[in-house]
C-alpha positions in Angstrom: 112.8 103.5 108.4 108.9 103.6 109.6 106.3 101.8 110.8 102.7 101.6 110.4 99.0 99.8 111.9 96.1 98.9 110.5 92.7 97.8 111.1 90.8 95.9 107.8 87.6 95.2 108.0 84.6 93.4 105.7 84.9 89.3 104.0 89.5 89.7 105.4 88.8 85.8 107.9 88.9 83.0 106.6 90.2 84.1 103.1 94.4 83.5 103.5 94.0 87.5 104.2 97.2 87.3 106.4 99.0 84.4 104.6 99.1 86.8 101.3 99.6 89.7 103.7 102.3 88.2 104.5 103.9 86.6 101.2 103.2 90.9 99.9 104.9 92.2 103.6 108.3 89.9 102.9 108.1 90.5 98.4 108.4 94.5 99.6 111.2 93.6 102.4 108.8 95.0 105.6 108.7 93.3 108.8 105.8 93.0 111.1 103.5 90.8 111.9 99.4 89.8 110.2 96.7 88.4 113.5 92.7 87.8 113.4 90.9 90.1 115.7 88.2 88.8 117.7 85.5 91.2 116.6 85.8 90.1 112.8 89.2 92.4 111.5 92.2 91.8 110.9 95.3 93.7 112.3 98.6 94.4 109.9 101.8 96.1 111.4 104.5 97.0 109.1 107.6 98.4 109.8 110.6 99.6 106.7 110.7 101.7 104.2 107.9 104.3 103.2 107.5 103.3 99.7 106.8 99.9 100.8 104.9 101.0 103.6 102.7 103.1 100.7 102.6 99.9 97.9 101.5 97.1 101.4 98.7 99.9 101.8 97.1 100.3 98.6 97.6 96.3 98.7 95.5 95.8 102.3 92.4 98.3 100.6 91.8 95.3 98.0 93.5 92.2 99.5 93.6 88.5 97.8 91.2 88.0 95.6 88.9 85.7 98.4 88.5 88.5 100.5 86.5 91.8 100.5 87.5 95.3 102.5 85.4 97.3 103.8 87.3 99.6 105.1 91.9 100.4 105.5 91.7 102.2 109.1 95.4 103.6 109.0 96.7 104.1 113.0 99.6 105.6 114.5 102.5 102.9 115.4 104.5 102.7 118.1 108.4 102.9 117.9 109.2 99.9 117.9 105.4 97.5 117.6 106.5 95.5 115.0 108.9 93.3 115.2 112.6 94.1 113.3 113.1 90.5 111.3 109.8 88.6 109.6 106.8 89.3 109.5 104.5 86.6 111.4 101.2 85.1 111.0 99.2 85.4 114.3 
């Protein structure tokens, strides 16, 4: 089990990005969270199988139909940073 964290910029707030991310992550069996940041980006932290995390990362590059992703940055996630159960929208 691995954990990853991403920062997504573009038109990613006000377009249901977090809710769609939650649905995608849960469908992939991942736990974690998605939250809006004050600077307009969305932060996503997820934990689970590497192949599921890879699939989520590919999806995050585009997001839901109303979103426009300008950049996706992957950052190291500290052990235990993503909650072990469920996927929260913060």
